N, CA, C and O atoms as a Tripos MOL2 file, in Angstrom:
@<TRIPOS>MOLECULE
protein
  292   291    73     0     0
PROTEIN
NO_CHARGES

@<TRIPOS>ATOM
      1 N           0.8940   -1.0820    0.0060 N.3       1 MET1
      2 CA         -0.0840    0.1000    0.1570 C.3       1 MET1
      3 C           0.9050    1.2360   -0.0310 C.2       1 MET1
      4 O           1.9720    1.2340    0.5820 O.2       1 MET1
      5 N           0.5480    2.2550   -0.9110 N.am      2 ILE2
      6 CA          1.4540    3.5560   -0.9620 C.3       2 ILE2
      7 C           0.9080    4.3410    0.0620 C.2       2 ILE2
      8 O          -0.2970    4.5030    0.2590 O.2       2 ILE2
      9 N           1.9120    4.8660    0.7630 N.am      3 ILE3
     10 CA          1.5310    5.7630    1.9550 C.3       3 ILE3
     11 C           1.5910    7.3030    1.2230 C.2       3 ILE3
     12 O           0.6500    8.0960    1.2590 O.2       3 ILE3
     13 N           2.5800    7.4940    0.7150 N.am      4 SER4
     14 CA          2.9640    8.9070    0.2100 C.3       4 SER4
     15 C           3.7540    8.7080   -1.1370 C.2       4 SER4
     16 O           4.2350    7.6110   -1.4230 O.2       4 SER4
     17 N           3.8640    9.7470   -1.9100 N.am      5 SER5
     18 CA          4.6760    9.7650   -3.1300 C.3       5 SER5
     19 C           5.6100   11.0980   -3.1950 C.2       5 SER5
     20 O           5.1880   12.1980   -2.8380 O.2       5 SER5
     21 N           6.6320   10.9280   -3.5780 N.am      6 TYR6
     22 CA          7.6350   12.1730   -3.8370 C.3       6 TYR6
     23 C           8.1110   12.2180   -5.1600 C.2       6 TYR6
     24 O           8.4810   11.1860   -5.7200 O.2       6 TYR6
     25 N           8.1390   13.4120   -5.7620 N.am      7 PHE7
     26 CA          8.5030   13.6620   -7.0380 C.3       7 PHE7
     27 C           9.7030   14.7960   -7.2310 C.2       7 PHE7
     28 O           9.6890   15.8730   -6.6350 O.2       7 PHE7
     29 N          10.7070   14.3980   -8.1260 N.am      8 GLY8
     30 CA         11.7250   15.2490   -8.2680 C.3       8 GLY8
     31 C          11.4310   16.3780   -9.0800 C.2       8 GLY8
     32 O          10.4660   16.3220   -9.8420 O.2       8 GLY8
     33 N          12.2540   17.5560   -9.0040 N.am      9 VAL9
     34 CA         12.0480   18.6450   -9.8830 C.3       9 VAL9
     35 C          13.3360   18.9360  -10.5030 C.2       9 VAL9
     36 O          14.3490   18.3150  -10.1850 O.2       9 VAL9
     37 N          13.3270   19.9200  -11.4330 N.am     10 GLU10
     38 CA         14.4560   20.4940  -12.1260 C.3      10 GLU10
     39 C          15.2720   19.2850  -12.7300 C.2      10 GLU10
     40 O          14.7660   18.4700  -13.5010 O.2      10 GLU10
     41 N          16.5860   19.2470  -12.3060 N.am     11 GLN11
     42 CA         17.4160   18.3850  -13.0370 C.3      11 GLN11
     43 C          17.0630   16.8010  -12.3960 C.2      11 GLN11
     44 O          17.6250   15.8230  -12.8880 O.2      11 GLN11
     45 N          16.2520   16.6780  -11.4560 N.am     12 TYR12
     46 CA         15.9000   15.3570  -10.8500 C.3      12 TYR12
     47 C          14.4110   15.1210  -11.2780 C.2      12 TYR12
     48 O          13.8150   14.1960  -10.7260 O.2      12 TYR12
     49 N          13.8510   15.7700  -12.0830 N.am     13 LYS13
     50 CA         12.3720   15.5860  -12.6450 C.3      13 LYS13
     51 C          12.0000   14.1770  -12.7990 C.2      13 LYS13
     52 O          10.8470   13.8100  -12.5720 O.2      13 LYS13
     53 N          13.0000   13.3020  -13.2060 N.am     14 ASP14
     54 CA         12.5950   11.8990  -13.7150 C.3      14 ASP14
     55 C          12.7590   11.0620  -12.5740 C.2      14 ASP14
     56 O          13.0240    9.8750  -12.7670 O.2      14 ASP14
     57 N          12.6360   11.5160  -11.3700 N.am     15 ARG15
     58 CA         12.8180   10.6070  -10.0970 C.3      15 ARG15
     59 C          11.4840   10.6740   -9.4590 C.2      15 ARG15
     60 O          10.8130   11.7050   -9.4050 O.2      15 ARG15
     61 N          11.1400    9.5460   -8.9850 N.am     16 ILE16
     62 CA          9.8340    9.4010   -8.3020 C.3      16 ILE16
     63 C          10.0940    8.2990   -7.0640 C.2      16 ILE16
     64 O          10.8080    7.3130   -7.2470 O.2      16 ILE16
     65 N           9.5260    8.5380   -5.9610 N.am     17 ALA17
     66 CA          9.7630    7.4980   -4.8850 C.3      17 ALA17
     67 C           8.4180    7.4530   -4.1830 C.2      17 ALA17
     68 O           7.8500    8.4750   -3.7990 O.2      17 ALA17
     69 N           7.9560    6.2900   -4.0390 N.am     18 HIS18
     70 CA          6.7210    5.9300   -3.0180 C.3      18 HIS18
     71 C           7.0400    5.1680   -1.9230 C.2      18 HIS18
     72 O           7.5700    4.0580   -1.9660 O.2      18 HIS18
     73 N           6.6470    5.8920   -0.7480 N.am     19 VAL19
     74 CA          6.7070    5.2100    0.5800 C.3      19 VAL19
     75 C           5.4550    4.3570    0.6800 C.2      19 VAL19
     76 O           4.3160    4.7950    0.5160 O.2      19 VAL19
     77 N           5.7660    3.1140    0.9620 N.am     20 CYS20
     78 CA          4.9110    2.0770    1.0690 C.3      20 CYS20
     79 C           5.0150    1.2830    2.4970 C.2      20 CYS20
     80 O           5.9910    1.3110    3.2460 O.2      20 CYS20
     81 N           3.8000    0.5740    2.7060 N.am     21 LYS21
     82 CA          3.7320   -0.1550    3.8530 C.3      21 LYS21
     83 C           3.2460   -1.5320    3.6070 C.2      21 LYS21
     84 O           2.2500   -1.6090    2.8870 O.2      21 LYS21
     85 N           3.8130   -2.7750    4.1180 N.am     22 ASP22
     86 CA          3.2050   -4.0680    4.1140 C.3      22 ASP22
     87 C           3.1820   -4.6350    5.3810 C.2      22 ASP22
     88 O           3.2600   -3.8490    6.3250 O.2      22 ASP22
     89 N           3.0910   -5.8490    5.6200 N.am     23 ASP23
     90 CA          2.8920   -6.4850    6.7900 C.3      23 ASP23
     91 C           4.3240   -6.5570    7.6230 C.2      23 ASP23
     92 O           4.3720   -6.8700    8.8130 O.2      23 ASP23
     93 N           5.3310   -6.2660    6.9260 N.am     24 LYS24
     94 CA          6.6940   -6.3830    7.5700 C.3      24 LYS24
     95 C           6.9890   -4.9560    8.1090 C.2      24 LYS24
     96 O           7.7060   -4.8480    9.1040 O.2      24 LYS24
     97 N           6.4720   -3.8540    7.5020 N.am     25 GLY25
     98 CA          6.7600   -2.5540    7.7330 C.3      25 GLY25
     99 C           6.9280   -1.4670    6.5750 C.2      25 GLY25
    100 O           6.1680   -1.5400    5.6100 O.2      25 GLY25
    101 N           7.7940   -0.5680    6.6290 N.am     26 PHE26
    102 CA          7.8640    0.3940    5.5800 C.3      26 PHE26
    103 C           9.0010    0.0160    4.5990 C.2      26 PHE26
    104 O           9.9400   -0.7080    4.9290 O.2      26 PHE26
    105 N           8.8350    0.5990    3.2770 N.am     27 TYR27
    106 CA          9.7210    0.4150    2.3630 C.3      27 TYR27
    107 C           9.5240    1.5980    1.3640 C.2      27 TYR27
    108 O           8.5390    2.3360    1.4010 O.2      27 TYR27
    109 N          10.5610    1.7170    0.4550 N.am     28 VAL28
    110 CA         10.5860    2.7830   -0.6350 C.3      28 VAL28
    111 C          10.7930    2.2480   -1.9590 C.2      28 VAL28
    112 O          11.8350    1.6580   -2.2430 O.2      28 VAL28
    113 N           9.7690    2.4390   -2.8580 N.am     29 ASP29
    114 CA         10.0890    2.0440   -4.1680 C.3      29 ASP29
    115 C          10.7370    3.2040   -5.0870 C.2      29 ASP29
    116 O          10.1350    4.2740   -5.1760 O.2      29 ASP29
    117 N          11.8090    3.0290   -5.6890 N.am     30 LEU30
    118 CA         12.3990    4.0200   -6.4330 C.3      30 LEU30
    119 C          12.4270    3.9140   -7.9600 C.2      30 LEU30
    120 O          12.8130    2.9210   -8.5780 O.2      30 LEU30
    121 N          11.9730    5.0490   -8.4960 N.am     31 TYR31
    122 CA         11.8800    4.9530   -9.9640 C.3      31 TYR31
    123 C          12.6740    6.0820  -10.7290 C.2      31 TYR31
    124 O          12.8740    7.1760  -10.2000 O.2      31 TYR31
    125 N          13.0900    5.7880  -11.9190 N.am     32 PHE32
    126 CA         13.7620    6.8080  -12.7400 C.3      32 PHE32
    127 C          13.1580    6.6860  -14.0680 C.2      32 PHE32
    128 O          13.1360    5.5810  -14.6120 O.2      32 PHE32
    129 N          12.6510    7.7510  -14.6570 N.am     33 GLN33
    130 CA         11.8830    7.8440  -16.0020 C.3      33 GLN33
    131 C          10.9350    6.7810  -16.0940 C.2      33 GLN33
    132 O          10.8580    6.1410  -17.1430 O.2      33 GLN33
    133 N          10.1700    6.5070  -15.0710 N.am     34 ASP34
    134 CA          9.0170    5.5840  -14.8760 C.3      34 ASP34
    135 C           9.4270    4.1780  -14.9330 C.2      34 ASP34
    136 O           8.5890    3.3200  -15.2100 O.2      34 ASP34
    137 N          10.4890    3.9120  -14.7240 N.am     35 ALA35
    138 CA         11.1450    2.6320  -14.7310 C.3      35 ALA35
    139 C          11.5750    2.2310  -13.3120 C.2      35 ALA35
    140 O          12.4050    2.9060  -12.7030 O.2      35 ALA35
    141 N          11.0650    1.2350  -12.8340 N.am     36 TRP36
    142 CA         11.4040    0.7350  -11.3140 C.3      36 TRP36
    143 C          12.9090    0.5630  -11.1140 C.2      36 TRP36
    144 O          13.5420    0.0080  -12.0120 O.2      36 TRP36
    145 N          13.4610    0.9380  -10.1530 N.am     37 LEU37
    146 CA         14.9530    0.7950   -9.9090 C.3      37 LEU37
    147 C          15.2130   -0.1650   -8.7650 C.2      37 LEU37
    148 O          16.0660   -1.0440   -8.8890 O.2      37 LEU37
    149 N          14.5160   -0.0260   -7.6750 N.am     38 GLU38
    150 CA         14.8550   -0.6510   -6.3380 C.3      38 GLU38
    151 C          13.8550   -0.5430   -5.3870 C.2      38 GLU38
    152 O          13.2340    0.5180   -5.3370 O.2      38 GLU38
    153 N          13.5670   -1.4920   -4.5810 N.am     39 LYS39
    154 CA         12.8410   -1.5740   -3.3990 C.3      39 LYS39
    155 C          13.8400   -1.4560   -2.1790 C.2      39 LYS39
    156 O          14.6790   -2.3340   -1.9820 O.2      39 LYS39
    157 N          13.7350   -0.4430   -1.4390 N.am     40 ARG40
    158 CA         14.5250   -0.1060   -0.3560 C.3      40 ARG40
    159 C          13.6970   -0.5740    1.0920 C.2      40 ARG40
    160 O          12.7930    0.1060    1.5770 O.2      40 ARG40
    161 N          14.1130   -1.6620    1.5840 N.am     41 GLU41
    162 CA         13.3400   -2.3150    2.6750 C.3      41 GLU41
    163 C          13.9430   -1.5140    3.8500 C.2      41 GLU41
    164 O          15.1560   -1.4440    4.0490 O.2      41 GLU41
    165 N          13.0330   -0.9330    4.5900 N.am     42 LEU42
    166 CA         13.3840   -0.0160    5.7540 C.3      42 LEU42
    167 C          12.5460   -0.5320    6.8480 C.2      42 LEU42
    168 O          12.0190    0.2900    7.5980 O.2      42 LEU42
    169 N          12.3300   -1.9570    7.0570 N.am     43 TYR43
    170 CA         11.4940   -2.4760    8.0000 C.3      43 TYR43
    171 C          11.9980   -2.1770    9.5400 C.2      43 TYR43
    172 O          11.1680   -2.2110   10.4490 O.2      43 TYR43
    173 N          12.9760   -1.9700    9.7290 N.am     44 ASP44
    174 CA         13.3340   -1.6530   11.1700 C.3      44 ASP44
    175 C          13.4550   -0.1390   11.4520 C.2      44 ASP44
    176 O          14.1310    0.3050   12.3800 O.2      44 ASP44
    177 N          12.7780    0.5940   10.6160 N.am     45 HIS45
    178 CA         12.7440    2.0920   10.7970 C.3      45 HIS45
    179 C          11.2240    2.5070   10.8690 C.2      45 HIS45
    180 O          10.3200    1.6910   10.6880 O.2      45 HIS45
    181 N          11.0100    3.8760   11.1530 N.am     46 SER46
    182 CA          9.8390    4.5420   11.2370 C.3      46 SER46
    183 C           9.3820    5.0010    9.7810 C.2      46 SER46
    184 O          10.1330    5.0480    8.8070 O.2      46 SER46
    185 N           8.1130    5.3130    9.7910 N.am     47 GLU47
    186 CA          7.5990    6.0490    8.6060 C.3      47 GLU47
    187 C           8.2650    7.3490    8.2170 C.2      47 GLU47
    188 O           8.4350    7.6230    7.0290 O.2      47 GLU47
    189 N           8.6520    8.1680    9.2060 N.am     48 ARG48
    190 CA          9.4450    9.3140    8.9560 C.3      48 ARG48
    191 C          10.8590    8.9910    8.2870 C.2      48 ARG48
    192 O          11.3620    9.6960    7.4130 O.2      48 ARG48
    193 N          11.3840    7.9350    8.7650 N.am     49 TYR49
    194 CA         12.6880    7.5820    8.1970 C.3      49 TYR49
    195 C          12.4570    7.1370    6.6150 C.2      49 TYR49
    196 O          13.3210    7.4330    5.7900 O.2      49 TYR49
    197 N          11.4730    6.5420    6.2900 N.am     50 ALA50
    198 CA         11.2740    6.0690    4.8810 C.3      50 ALA50
    199 C          10.8390    7.3170    4.0830 C.2      50 ALA50
    200 O          11.0770    7.3610    2.8760 O.2      50 ALA50
    201 N          10.2710    8.2370    4.6520 N.am     51 GLU51
    202 CA          9.8820    9.5460    4.1180 C.3      51 GLU51
    203 C          11.0490   10.3170    3.7610 C.2      51 GLU51
    204 O          11.1440   10.9230    2.6940 O.2      51 GLU51
    205 N          12.0010   10.2920    4.7210 N.am     52 ASP52
    206 CA         13.3270   11.0560    4.4520 C.3      52 ASP52
    207 C          14.0680   10.3520    3.3710 C.2      52 ASP52
    208 O          14.6460   11.0400    2.5300 O.2      52 ASP52
    209 N          14.1160    8.9850    3.2990 N.am     53 CYS53
    210 CA         14.7980    8.2750    2.1730 C.3      53 CYS53
    211 C          14.1380    8.6470    0.8230 C.2      53 CYS53
    212 O          14.8630    8.9720   -0.1170 O.2      53 CYS53
    213 N          12.8430    8.6160    0.6940 N.am     54 ALA54
    214 CA         12.1920    9.0340   -0.5730 C.3      54 ALA54
    215 C          12.6040   10.6020   -0.9840 C.2      54 ALA54
    216 O          12.9250   10.9750   -2.1130 O.2      54 ALA54
    217 N          12.5240   11.3200    0.0690 N.am     55 GLU55
    218 CA         12.8150   12.6070   -0.3120 C.3      55 GLU55
    219 C          14.2050   12.8720   -0.6360 C.2      55 GLU55
    220 O          14.4040   13.6750   -1.5470 O.2      55 GLU55
    221 N          15.2470   12.3190   -0.0310 N.am     56 ASN56
    222 CA         16.6040   12.2420   -0.3510 C.3      56 ASN56
    223 C          16.8720   11.7090   -1.9550 C.2      56 ASN56
    224 O          17.6610   12.1930   -2.7660 O.2      56 ASN56
    225 N          16.1030   10.7440   -2.1080 N.am     57 PHE57
    226 CA         16.3000   10.2970   -3.5590 C.3      57 PHE57
    227 C          15.9000   11.2050   -4.5110 C.2      57 PHE57
    228 O          16.7080   11.5090   -5.3900 O.2      57 PHE57
    229 N          14.5190   11.8200   -4.4960 N.am     58 VAL58
    230 CA         14.2910   12.6000   -5.4020 C.3      58 VAL58
    231 C          14.9250   14.0420   -5.4380 C.2      58 VAL58
    232 O          14.7340   14.7400   -6.4330 O.2      58 VAL58
    233 N          15.6230   14.4760   -4.4520 N.am     59 LEU59
    234 CA         16.3880   15.5100   -4.4010 C.3      59 LEU59
    235 C          17.9240   15.3510   -4.8390 C.2      59 LEU59
    236 O          18.7210   16.2880   -4.8850 O.2      59 LEU59
    237 N          18.1980   14.0700   -5.1410 N.am     60 GLY60
    238 CA         19.5020   13.7640   -5.6310 C.3      60 GLY60
    239 C          20.6280   13.6040   -4.5820 C.2      60 GLY60
    240 O          21.8130   13.5540   -4.9120 O.2      60 GLY60
    241 N          20.1850   13.5220   -3.2520 N.am     61 ILE61
    242 CA         21.0990   13.2240   -2.1720 C.3      61 ILE61
    243 C          21.7490   11.8730   -2.4270 C.2      61 ILE61
    244 O          22.9570   11.7880   -2.2100 O.2      61 ILE61
    245 N          21.1370   10.8900   -2.8310 N.am     62 PHE62
    246 CA         21.7770    9.7120   -3.1670 C.3      62 PHE62
    247 C          21.2470    9.1250   -4.6360 C.2      62 PHE62
    248 O          20.2080    9.5420   -5.1460 O.2      62 PHE62
    249 N          21.9190    8.3120   -5.1290 N.am     63 ASP63
    250 CA         21.7550    7.6310   -6.4290 C.3      63 ASP63
    251 C          21.7650    6.1970   -6.2840 C.2      63 ASP63
    252 O          22.3880    5.6740   -5.3600 O.2      63 ASP63
    253 N          21.0300    5.4310   -7.2450 N.am     64 VAL64
    254 CA         21.0640    4.0570   -7.3350 C.3      64 VAL64
    255 C          21.4630    3.6490   -8.7990 C.2      64 VAL64
    256 O          21.3440    4.3860   -9.7780 O.2      64 VAL64
    257 N          21.9100    2.4830   -8.8040 N.am     65 ASP65
    258 CA         22.1830    1.9890  -10.3070 C.3      65 ASP65
    259 C          21.0650    2.2040  -11.1400 C.2      65 ASP65
    260 O          20.0110    1.6880  -10.7660 O.2      65 ASP65
    261 N          21.0640    2.8920  -12.2530 N.am     66 ARG66
    262 CA         20.1340    3.0630  -13.0150 C.3      66 ARG66
    263 C          19.6220    1.9410  -14.1220 C.2      66 ARG66
    264 O          18.8370    2.1780  -15.0390 O.2      66 ARG66
    265 N          20.1280    0.9030  -13.8840 N.am     67 LYS67
    266 CA         19.8100   -0.3290  -14.7300 C.3      67 LYS67
    267 C          18.5310   -0.6810  -14.3130 C.2      67 LYS67
    268 O          18.3550   -0.7360  -13.0960 O.2      67 LYS67
    269 N          17.4790   -0.9640  -15.1460 N.am     68 VAL68
    270 CA         16.2510   -1.3120  -14.8360 C.3      68 VAL68
    271 C          16.2570   -2.7320  -14.5740 C.2      68 VAL68
    272 O          16.8110   -3.5450  -15.3140 O.2      68 VAL68
    273 N          15.5620   -3.0600  -13.3860 N.am     69 GLN69
    274 CA         15.6330   -4.4250  -12.9120 C.3      69 GLN69
    275 C          14.7770   -5.2440  -13.7220 C.2      69 GLN69
    276 O          13.7780   -4.7110  -14.2060 O.2      69 GLN69
    277 N          15.0220   -6.5150  -13.9550 N.am     70 THR70
    278 CA         14.4140   -7.4190  -14.7560 C.3      70 THR70
    279 C          14.2310   -8.5610  -13.9930 C.2      70 THR70
    280 O          14.9170   -8.6640  -12.9760 O.2      70 THR70
    281 N          13.3390   -9.5600  -14.3140 N.am     71 VAL71
    282 CA         13.0440  -10.6650  -13.7760 C.3      71 VAL71
    283 C          14.3030  -11.6830  -13.7140 C.2      71 VAL71
    284 O          14.5940  -12.3520  -12.7230 O.2      71 VAL71
    285 N          14.9750  -11.6820  -14.9070 N.am     72 ASP72
    286 CA         16.2760  -12.4370  -14.9020 C.3      72 ASP72
    287 C          17.5050  -11.7740  -14.1040 C.2      72 ASP72
    288 O          18.5510  -12.4050  -13.9500 O.2      72 ASP72
    289 N          17.3390  -10.5330  -13.6280 N.am     73 GLY73
    290 CA         18.4340  -10.1370  -12.7890 C.3      73 GLY73
    291 C          19.2560   -9.1390  -13.8460 C.2      73 GLY73
    292 O          20.2940   -8.5820  -13.4890 O.2      73 GLY73
@<TRIPOS>BOND
     1     1     2 1
     2     2     3 1
     3     3     4 2
     4     3     5 am
     5     5     6 1
     6     6     7 1
     7     7     8 2
     8     7     9 am
     9     9    10 1
    10    10    11 1
    11    11    12 2
    12    11    13 am
    13    13    14 1
    14    14    15 1
    15    15    16 2
    16    15    17 am
    17    17    18 1
    18    18    19 1
    19    19    20 2
    20    19    21 am
    21    21    22 1
    22    22    23 1
    23    23    24 2
    24    23    25 am
    25    25    26 1
    26    26    27 1
    27    27    28 2
    28    27    29 am
    29    29    30 1
    30    30    31 1
    31    31    32 2
    32    31    33 am
    33    33    34 1
    34    34    35 1
    35    35    36 2
    36    35    37 am
    37    37    38 1
    38    38    39 1
    39    39    40 2
    40    39    41 am
    41    41    42 1
    42    42    43 1
    43    43    44 2
    44    43    45 am
    45    45    46 1
    46    46    47 1
    47    47    48 2
    48    47    49 am
    49    49    50 1
    50    50    51 1
    51    51    52 2
    52    51    53 am
    53    53    54 1
    54    54    55 1
    55    55    56 2
    56    55    57 am
    57    57    58 1
    58    58    59 1
    59    59    60 2
    60    59    61 am
    61    61    62 1
    62    62    63 1
    63    63    64 2
    64    63    65 am
    65    65    66 1
    66    66    67 1
    67    67    68 2
    68    67    69 am
    69    69    70 1
    70    70    71 1
    71    71    72 2
    72    71    73 am
    73    73    74 1
    74    74    75 1
    75    75    76 2
    76    75    77 am
    77    77    78 1
    78    78    79 1
    79    79    80 2
    80    79    81 am
    81    81    82 1
    82    82    83 1
    83    83    84 2
    84    83    85 am
    85    85    86 1
    86    86    87 1
    87    87    88 2
    88    87    89 am
    89    89    90 1
    90    90    91 1
    91    91    92 2
    92    91    93 am
    93    93    94 1
    94    94    95 1
    95    95    96 2
    96    95    97 am
    97    97    98 1
    98    98    99 1
    99    99   100 2
   100    99   101 am
   101   101   102 1
   102   102   103 1
   103   103   104 2
   104   103   105 am
   105   105   106 1
   106   106   107 1
   107   107   108 2
   108   107   109 am
   109   109   110 1
   110   110   111 1
   111   111   112 2
   112   111   113 am
   113   113   114 1
   114   114   115 1
   115   115   116 2
   116   115   117 am
   117   117   118 1
   118   118   119 1
   119   119   120 2
   120   119   121 am
   121   121   122 1
   122   122   123 1
   123   123   124 2
   124   123   125 am
   125   125   126 1
   126   126   127 1
   127   127   128 2
   128   127   129 am
   129   129   130 1
   130   130   131 1
   131   131   132 2
   132   131   133 am
   133   133   134 1
   134   134   135 1
   135   135   136 2
   136   135   137 am
   137   137   138 1
   138   138   139 1
   139   139   140 2
   140   139   141 am
   141   141   142 1
   142   142   143 1
   143   143   144 2
   144   143   145 am
   145   145   146 1
   146   146   147 1
   147   147   148 2
   148   147   149 am
   149   149   150 1
   150   150   151 1
   151   151   152 2
   152   151   153 am
   153   153   154 1
   154   154   155 1
   155   155   156 2
   156   155   157 am
   157   157   158 1
   158   158   159 1
   159   159   160 2
   160   159   161 am
   161   161   162 1
   162   162   163 1
   163   163   164 2
   164   163   165 am
   165   165   166 1
   166   166   167 1
   167   167   168 2
   168   167   169 am
   169   169   170 1
   170   170   171 1
   171   171   172 2
   172   171   173 am
   173   173   174 1
   174   174   175 1
   175   175   176 2
   176   175   177 am
   177   177   178 1
   178   178   179 1
   179   179   180 2
   180   179   181 am
   181   181   182 1
   182   182   183 1
   183   183   184 2
   184   183   185 am
   185   185   186 1
   186   186   187 1
   187   187   188 2
   188   187   189 am
   189   189   190 1
   190   190   191 1
   191   191   192 2
   192   191   193 am
   193   193   194 1
   194   194   195 1
   195   195   196 2
   196   195   197 am
   197   197   198 1
   198   198   199 1
   199   199   200 2
   200   199   201 am
   201   201   202 1
   202   202   203 1
   203   203   204 2
   204   203   205 am
   205   205   206 1
   206   206   207 1
   207   207   208 2
   208   207   209 am
   209   209   210 1
   210   210   211 1
   211   211   212 2
   212   211   213 am
   213   213   214 1
   214   214   215 1
   215   215   216 2
   216   215   217 am
   217   217   218 1
   218   218   219 1
   219   219   220 2
   220   219   221 am
   221   221   222 1
   222   222   223 1
   223   223   224 2
   224   223   225 am
   225   225   226 1
   226   226   227 1
   227   227   228 2
   228   227   229 am
   229   229   230 1
   230   230   231 1
   231   231   232 2
   232   231   233 am
   233   233   234 1
   234   234   235 1
   235   235   236 2
   236   235   237 am
   237   237   238 1
   238   238   239 1
   239   239   240 2
   240   239   241 am
   241   241   242 1
   242   242   243 1
   243   243   244 2
   244   243   245 am
   245   245   246 1
   246   246   247 1
   247   247   248 2
   248   247   249 am
   249   249   250 1
   250   250   251 1
   251   251   252 2
   252   251   253 am
   253   253   254 1
   254   254   255 1
   255   255   256 2
   256   255   257 am
   257   257   258 1
   258   258   259 1
   259   259   260 2
   260   259   261 am
   261   261   262 1
   262   262   263 1
   263   263   264 2
   264   263   265 am
   265   265   266 1
   266   266   267 1
   267   267   268 2
   268   267   269 am
   269   269   270 1
   270   270   271 1
   271   271   272 2
   272   271   273 am
   273   273   274 1
   274   274   275 1
   275   275   276 2
   276   275   277 am
   277   277   278 1
   278   278   279 1
   279   279   280 2
   280   279   281 am
   281   281   282 1
   282   282   283 1
   283   283   284 2
   284   283   285 am
   285   285   286 1
   286   286   287 1
   287   287   288 2
   288   287   289 am
   289   289   290 1
   290   290   291 1
   291   291   292 2
@<TRIPOS>SUBSTRUCTURE
     1 MET1         2 RESIDUE 1 A MET
     2 ILE2         6 RESIDUE 1 A ILE
     3 ILE3        10 RESIDUE 1 A ILE
     4 SER4        14 RESIDUE 1 A SER
     5 SER5        18 RESIDUE 1 A SER
     6 TYR6        22 RESIDUE 1 A TYR
     7 PHE7        26 RESIDUE 1 A PHE
     8 GLY8        30 RESIDUE 1 A GLY
     9 VAL9        34 RESIDUE 1 A VAL
    10 GLU10       38 RESIDUE 1 A GLU
    11 GLN11       42 RESIDUE 1 A GLN
    12 TYR12       46 RESIDUE 1 A TYR
    13 LYS13       50 RESIDUE 1 A LYS
    14 ASP14       54 RESIDUE 1 A ASP
    15 ARG15       58 RESIDUE 1 A ARG
    16 ILE16       62 RESIDUE 1 A ILE
    17 ALA17       66 RESIDUE 1 A ALA
    18 HIS18       70 RESIDUE 1 A HIS
    19 VAL19       74 RESIDUE 1 A VAL
    20 CYS20       78 RESIDUE 1 A CYS
    21 LYS21       82 RESIDUE 1 A LYS
    22 ASP22       86 RESIDUE 1 A ASP
    23 ASP23       90 RESIDUE 1 A ASP
    24 LYS24       94 RESIDUE 1 A LYS
    25 GLY25       98 RESIDUE 1 A GLY
    26 PHE26      102 RESIDUE 1 A PHE
    27 TYR27      106 RESIDUE 1 A TYR
    28 VAL28      110 RESIDUE 1 A VAL
    29 ASP29      114 RESIDUE 1 A ASP
    30 LEU30      118 RESIDUE 1 A LEU
    31 TYR31      122 RESIDUE 1 A TYR
    32 PHE32      126 RESIDUE 1 A PHE
    33 GLN33      130 RESIDUE 1 A GLN
    34 ASP34      134 RESIDUE 1 A ASP
    35 ALA35      138 RESIDUE 1 A ALA
    36 TRP36      142 RESIDUE 1 A TRP
    37 LEU37      146 RESIDUE 1 A LEU
    38 GLU38      150 RESIDUE 1 A GLU
    39 LYS39      154 RESIDUE 1 A LYS
    40 ARG40      158 RESIDUE 1 A ARG
    41 GLU41      162 RESIDUE 1 A GLU
    42 LEU42      166 RESIDUE 1 A LEU
    43 TYR43      170 RESIDUE 1 A TYR
    44 ASP44      174 RESIDUE 1 A ASP
    45 HIS45      178 RESIDUE 1 A HIS
    46 SER46      182 RESIDUE 1 A SER
    47 GLU47      186 RESIDUE 1 A GLU
    48 ARG48      190 RESIDUE 1 A ARG
    49 TYR49      194 RESIDUE 1 A TYR
    50 ALA50      198 RESIDUE 1 A ALA
    51 GLU51      202 RESIDUE 1 A GLU
    52 ASP52      206 RESIDUE 1 A ASP
    53 CYS53      210 RESIDUE 1 A CYS
    54 ALA54      214 RESIDUE 1 A ALA
    55 GLU55      218 RESIDUE 1 A GLU
    56 ASN56      222 RESIDUE 1 A ASN
    57 PHE57      226 RESIDUE 1 A PHE
    58 VAL58      230 RESIDUE 1 A VAL
    59 LEU59      234 RESIDUE 1 A LEU
    60 GLY60      238 RESIDUE 1 A GLY
    61 ILE61      242 RESIDUE 1 A ILE
    62 PHE62      246 RESIDUE 1 A PHE
    63 ASP63      250 RESIDUE 1 A ASP
    64 VAL64      254 RESIDUE 1 A VAL
    65 ASP65      258 RESIDUE 1 A ASP
    66 ARG66      262 RESIDUE 1 A ARG
    67 LYS67      266 RESIDUE 1 A LYS
    68 VAL68      270 RESIDUE 1 A VAL
    69 GLN69      274 RESIDUE 1 A GLN
    70 THR70      278 RESIDUE 1 A THR
    71 VAL71      282 RESIDUE 1 A VAL
    72 ASP72      286 RESIDUE 1 A ASP
    73 GLY73      290 RESIDUE 1 A GLY
């Protein structure tokens, strides 16, 4: 379930992050140009921590490998 969504602006406008929650806790799905990059499992942390992670990604504070994930790896 998506709790909140964050969107980049200016040079980071292609970034999106969704803060989500499942039965284990909070996680963040990271996207670049509408392609899913990574699921950051933050199960040992608070909702605020997950929100900070999402915000930091869309602001360009950290980056992830921009290789689009596939079923085959």
